[in-house]
MARGU-709177 format. One line per 10 residues: number of its first residue (from 1); their letters; for each residue x, y, z of N, C-alpha, C, O. Coordinates in nm, 3 decimals. Example, Ala and Ser with C-alpha at 12.3 -4.5 7.8 and 13.67 -1.06 7.14 Angstrom:
1 = AS = 1.319,-0.569,0.780,1.230,-0.450,0.780,1.320,-0.330,0.780,1.424,-0.332,0.846; 1.285,-0.225,0.708,1.367,-0.106,0.714,1.290,0.003,0.787,1.341,0.114,0.804
//
This chain:
1 = MDPEGPYFLG = -11.575,-3.475,-12.812,-11.608,-3.619,-12.714,-11.685,-3.569,-12.602,-11.659,-3.465,-12.542; -11.799,-3.660,-12.570,-11.858,-3.669,-12.450,-11.768,-3.646,-12.336,-11.675,-3.720,-12.304; -11.813,-3.508,-12.262,-11.716,-3.453,-12.133,-11.692,-3.564,-12.009,-11.599,-3.553,-11.929; -11.793,-3.674,-12.005,-11.811,-3.774,-11.909,-11.690,-3.892,-11.988,-11.568,-3.909,-11.988; -11.763,-3.929,-12.024,-11.664,-4.077,-12.147,-11.714,-4.192,-12.066,-11.816,-4.165,-12.003; -11.672,-4.305,-12.053,-11.490,-4.265,-12.068,-11.484,-4.273,-12.249,-11.378,-4.243,-12.305; -11.596,-4.311,-12.325,-11.531,-4.337,-12.482,-11.635,-4.225,-12.511,-11.724,-4.176,-12.441; -11.587,-4.198,-12.651,-11.614,-4.070,-12.768,-11.748,-4.024,-12.752,-11.758,-3.901,-12.762; -11.854,-4.085,-12.729,-12.002,-4.077,-12.737,-12.060,-4.095,-12.547,-12.174,-4.075,-12.505; -11.970,-4.126,-12.488,-12.046,-4.166,-12.359,-11.950,-4.313,-12.285,-11.832,-4.345,-12.281
11 = NEISLVDLII = -12.093,-4.376,-12.228,-12.081,-4.492,-12.181,-12.019,-4.602,-12.228,-11.939,-4.683,-12.181; -12.096,-4.582,-12.374,-12.120,-4.733,-12.432,-11.976,-4.675,-12.567,-11.952,-4.560,-12.605; -11.907,-4.808,-12.607,-11.811,-4.768,-12.708,-11.910,-4.787,-12.817,-12.026,-4.830,-12.820; -11.809,-4.730,-12.927,-11.915,-4.655,-13.053,-11.811,-4.702,-13.174,-11.702,-4.760,-13.170; -11.908,-4.642,-13.305,-11.785,-4.672,-13.410,-11.702,-4.568,-13.409,-11.580,-4.579,-13.423; -11.758,-4.469,-13.394,-11.616,-4.360,-13.318,-11.492,-4.390,-13.296,-11.382,-4.373,-13.350; -11.549,-4.450,-13.181,-11.398,-4.498,-13.088,-11.317,-4.642,-13.190,-11.198,-4.672,-13.183; -11.388,-4.690,-13.252,-11.315,-4.900,-13.329,-11.288,-4.786,-13.460,-11.271,-4.856,-13.559; -11.280,-4.669,-13.492,-11.194,-4.635,-13.583,-11.118,-4.546,-13.542,-11.052,-4.500,-13.635; -11.094,-4.495,-13.435,-10.934,-4.413,-13.419,-10.907,-4.472,-13.341,-10.803,-4.419,-13.302
21 = APWALRLWVF = -10.936,-4.611,-13.238,-10.860,-4.676,-13.169,-10.712,-4.735,-13.255,-10.616,-4.757,-13.181; -10.701,-4.751,-13.345,-10.553,-4.859,-13.401,-10.480,-4.720,-13.397,-10.378,-4.712,-13.328; -10.526,-4.607,-13.467,-10.436,-4.472,-13.467,-10.361,-4.437,-13.347,-10.240,-4.420,-13.332; -10.497,-4.429,-13.233,-10.432,-4.368,-13.119,-10.356,-4.494,-13.053,-10.249,-4.479,-12.993; -10.396,-4.575,-13.063,-10.294,-4.667,-13.003,-10.184,-4.645,-13.030,-10.118,-4.642,-12.925; -10.106,-4.624,-13.141,-9.959,-4.621,-13.196,-9.891,-4.475,-13.173,-9.786,-4.428,-13.216; -9.995,-4.419,-13.084,-9.933,-4.288,-13.081,-9.781,-4.289,-12.997,-9.691,-4.206,-13.013; -9.780,-4.381,-12.924,-9.598,-4.435,-12.871,-9.490,-4.425,-12.993,-9.370,-4.398,-12.990; -9.543,-4.444,-13.059,-9.450,-4.444,-13.204,-9.365,-4.334,-13.193,-9.245,-4.357,-13.178; -9.414,-4.196,-13.199,-9.352,-4.079,-13.181,-9.304,-4.072,-13.023,-9.230,-3.974,-13.034
31 = DHFKGGLNLP = -9.297,-4.098,-12.919,-9.271,-4.077,-12.826,-9.129,-4.178,-12.846,-9.024,-4.128,-12.805; -9.125,-4.289,-12.895,-9.029,-4.400,-12.884,-8.900,-4.309,-12.984,-8.794,-4.267,-12.938; -8.946,-4.295,-13.130,-8.891,-4.251,-13.217,-8.858,-4.127,-13.258,-8.768,-4.110,-13.340; -8.940,-4.010,-13.198,-8.958,-3.872,-13.206,-8.949,-3.792,-13.131,-8.959,-3.672,-13.156; -8.921,-3.858,-12.982,-8.922,-3.735,-12.862,-9.051,-3.713,-12.849,-9.046,-3.637,-12.752; -9.145,-3.721,-12.871,-9.251,-3.715,-12.841,-9.365,-3.636,-12.938,-9.320,-3.593,-13.044; -9.506,-3.614,-12.911,-9.567,-3.515,-12.998,-9.566,-3.395,-12.926,-9.608,-3.296,-12.985; -9.517,-3.380,-12.784,-9.507,-3.176,-12.716,-9.661,-3.125,-12.700,-9.711,-3.013,-12.689; -9.718,-3.263,-12.702,-9.900,-3.216,-12.631,-9.861,-3.124,-12.491,-9.779,-3.129,-12.399; -9.959,-3.048,-12.530,-9.990,-2.910,-12.412,-10.056,-2.964,-12.286,-10.178,-2.981,-12.289
41 = RGEPWLDRFE = -9.987,-2.995,-12.174,-9.994,-3.057,-12.053,-10.075,-2.943,-11.982,-10.035,-2.826,-11.989; -10.183,-2.976,-11.916,-10.310,-2.943,-11.833,-10.408,-2.905,-11.926,-10.493,-2.825,-11.885; -10.420,-2.959,-12.093,-10.501,-2.911,-12.104,-10.627,-2.946,-12.142,-10.609,-2.996,-12.253; -10.796,-2.953,-12.109,-10.901,-2.972,-12.082,-10.903,-3.124,-12.165,-10.909,-3.242,-12.130; -10.891,-3.038,-12.318,-10.907,-3.165,-12.400,-10.792,-3.299,-12.405,-10.809,-3.403,-12.468; -10.684,-3.269,-12.331,-10.555,-3.383,-12.368,-10.605,-3.464,-12.247,-10.581,-3.585,-12.241; -10.686,-3.389,-12.131,-10.705,-3.520,-12.008,-10.813,-3.550,-12.061,-10.799,-3.672,-12.066; -10.933,-3.524,-12.116,-11.034,-3.589,-12.191,-10.988,-3.696,-12.279,-11.056,-3.799,-12.282; -10.879,-3.687,-12.354,-10.815,-3.803,-12.434,-10.763,-3.911,-12.404,-10.753,-4.018,-12.465; -10.720,-3.865,-12.277,-10.612,-3.966,-12.231,-10.719,-4.045,-12.106,-10.684,-4.142,-12.040
51 = KWLKAIEKRE = -10.818,-3.995,-12.098,-10.902,-4.083,-12.003,-10.937,-4.195,-12.114,-10.925,-4.317,-12.104; -10.988,-4.109,-12.235,-11.049,-4.218,-12.336,-10.962,-4.355,-12.361,-10.981,-4.477,-12.352; -10.860,-4.271,-12.396,-10.709,-4.372,-12.461,-10.694,-4.495,-12.339,-10.712,-4.614,-12.366; -10.659,-4.444,-12.201,-10.721,-4.549,-12.126,-10.806,-4.661,-12.105,-10.780,-4.777,-12.073; -10.940,-4.588,-12.135,-11.066,-4.734,-12.144,-11.036,-4.805,-12.254,-11.048,-4.928,-12.249; -10.994,-4.744,-12.364,-10.959,-4.843,-12.456,-10.870,-4.958,-12.506,-10.886,-5.053,-12.582; -10.723,-4.887,-12.399,-10.615,-4.951,-12.373,-10.673,-5.086,-12.311,-10.639,-5.201,-12.342; -10.762,-5.048,-12.222,-10.800,-5.159,-12.155,-10.883,-5.243,-12.184,-10.906,-5.336,-12.107; -10.944,-5.230,-12.298,-11.081,-5.287,-12.368,-11.045,-5.404,-12.406,-10.937,-5.418,-12.465; -11.154,-5.542,-12.371,-11.039,-5.703,-12.351,-11.067,-5.681,-12.537,-10.977,-5.722,-12.611
61 = SVVETTSLRE = -11.162,-5.630,-12.586,-11.184,-5.660,-12.766,-11.028,-5.613,-12.786,-10.946,-5.681,-12.848; -10.999,-5.477,-12.721,-10.880,-5.437,-12.834,-10.762,-5.500,-12.823,-10.686,-5.538,-12.913; -10.751,-5.511,-12.678,-10.633,-5.645,-12.598,-10.600,-5.709,-12.707,-10.501,-5.689,-12.777; -10.712,-5.812,-12.725,-10.696,-5.907,-12.788,-10.672,-5.915,-12.917,-10.631,-6.020,-12.966; -10.697,-5.794,-12.997,-10.656,-5.783,-13.121,-10.570,-5.681,-13.146,-10.556,-5.644,-13.262; -10.506,-5.626,-13.053,-10.393,-5.560,-13.111,-10.223,-5.624,-13.053,-10.180,-5.663,-12.944; -10.173,-5.612,-13.167,-10.034,-5.672,-13.168,-9.936,-5.598,-13.059,-9.964,-5.479,-13.043; -9.832,-5.644,-12.987,-9.785,-5.591,-12.893,-9.681,-5.503,-12.978,-9.639,-5.518,-13.093; -9.656,-5.409,-12.888,-9.550,-5.318,-12.945,-9.403,-5.398,-12.976,-9.370,-5.409,-13.094; -9.332,-5.444,-12.889,-9.198,-5.580,-12.952,-9.220,-5.593,-13.099,-9.117,-5.574,-13.164
71 = HYLPIYQRYA = -9.338,-5.622,-13.173,-9.404,-5.665,-13.292,-9.372,-5.549,-13.405,-9.325,-5.571,-13.517; -9.402,-5.443,-13.362,-9.408,-5.336,-13.429,-9.256,-5.292,-13.458,-9.191,-5.292,-13.562; -9.227,-5.258,-13.342,-9.064,-5.197,-13.332,-8.927,-5.229,-13.424,-8.834,-5.149,-13.429; -8.929,-5.390,-13.513,-8.877,-5.359,-13.619,-8.881,-5.303,-13.722,-8.791,-5.259,-13.793; -9.075,-5.302,-13.744,-9.093,-5.255,-13.855,-9.075,-5.125,-13.854,-9.019,-5.082,-13.954; -9.118,-5.012,-13.736,-9.076,-4.919,-13.778,-8.962,-4.850,-13.742,-8.939,-4.729,-13.748; -8.892,-4.942,-13.703,-8.734,-4.886,-13.686,-8.671,-4.857,-13.811,-8.580,-4.776,-13.828; -8.740,-4.945,-13.918,-8.692,-4.947,-14.033,-8.730,-4.787,-14.135,-8.652,-4.733,-14.214; -8.855,-4.746,-14.104,-8.853,-4.631,-14.149,-8.780,-4.520,-14.067,-8.725,-4.430,-14.131; -8.773,-4.518,-13.923,-8.719,-4.446,-13.854,-8.550,-4.418,-13.935,-8.503,-4.313,-13.979
81 = DDTAQSELAK = -8.484,-4.573,-13.931,-8.374,-4.541,-13.969,-8.369,-4.506,-14.111,-8.255,-4.495,-14.157; -8.472,-4.486,-14.197,-8.482,-4.475,-14.360,-8.427,-4.565,-14.412,-8.350,-4.517,-14.496; -8.419,-4.700,-14.411,-8.361,-4.828,-14.450,-8.496,-4.920,-14.496,-8.472,-5.028,-14.548; -8.627,-4.882,-14.478,-8.750,-4.920,-14.495,-8.763,-4.946,-14.661,-8.762,-4.861,-14.750; -8.775,-5.099,-14.671,-8.804,-5.155,-14.841,-8.919,-5.156,-14.934,-8.923,-5.167,-15.057; -9.017,-5.142,-14.840,-9.124,-5.150,-14.897,-9.165,-5.043,-15.059,-9.078,-4.962,-15.090; -9.257,-5.049,-15.125,-9.259,-5.001,-15.236,-9.301,-4.839,-15.128,-9.202,-4.771,-15.103; -9.399,-4.801,-15.086,-9.428,-4.706,-15.002,-9.284,-4.571,-14.966,-9.266,-4.454,-15.000; -9.191,-4.698,-14.862,-9.082,-4.637,-14.862,-8.954,-4.563,-14.970,-8.889,-4.460,-14.950; -8.952,-4.665,-15.095,-8.908,-4.634,-15.176,-8.975,-4.520,-15.270,-8.932,-4.482,-15.379
91 = ATREGKGVP = -9.064,-4.484,-15.218,-9.132,-4.414,-15.345,-9.081,-4.263,-15.263,-9.006,-4.178,-15.313; -9.142,-4.259,-15.130,-9.123,-4.154,-15.054,-8.962,-4.116,-15.061,-8.918,-4.010,-15.107; -8.883,-4.225,-15.005,-8.761,-4.181,-15.066,-8.683,-4.093,-15.210,-8.573,-4.038,-15.209; -8.799,-4.103,-15.346,-8.772,-4.068,-15.429,-8.866,-3.954,-15.474,-8.858,-3.912,-15.590; -8.971,-3.892,-15.371,-8.983,-3.787,-15.362,-9.165,-3.791,-15.459,-9.242,-3.702,-15.493; -9.165,-3.954,-15.472,-9.264,-3.969,-15.556,-9.412,-3.994,-15.502,-9.400,-3.985,-15.380; -9.545,-4.022,-15.530,-9.671,-4.049,-15.463,-9.662,-4.181,-15.444,-9.578,-4.259,-15.489; -9.762,-4.205,-15.368,-9.792,-4.382,-15.306,-9.813,-4.420,-15.409,-9.902,-4.371,-15.478; -9.726,-4.530,-15.453,-9.766,-4.646,-15.534,-9.895,-4.690,-15.517,-9.936,-4.787,-15.582
//
């Protein structure tokens, strides 16, 4: 990452930011269901990542195209409770590959 940012390559948003953003914006799921990622506080890379994440979370184009957490919760809850009925969930419970 660019040392200053706020985006991955510097002051302007890039394709890298847009590709990573949807995944990074869902990291809250680990906090909610698994007690967090337990990332090491005070690490320079983590401080830089958090600066990037805050910039992405506030970007208008991201805000306008991201669903609210309340819409994700029931979906993720089924996976956390191991009651999801998607083909992926069924295959995972059976120890099979992704259909």
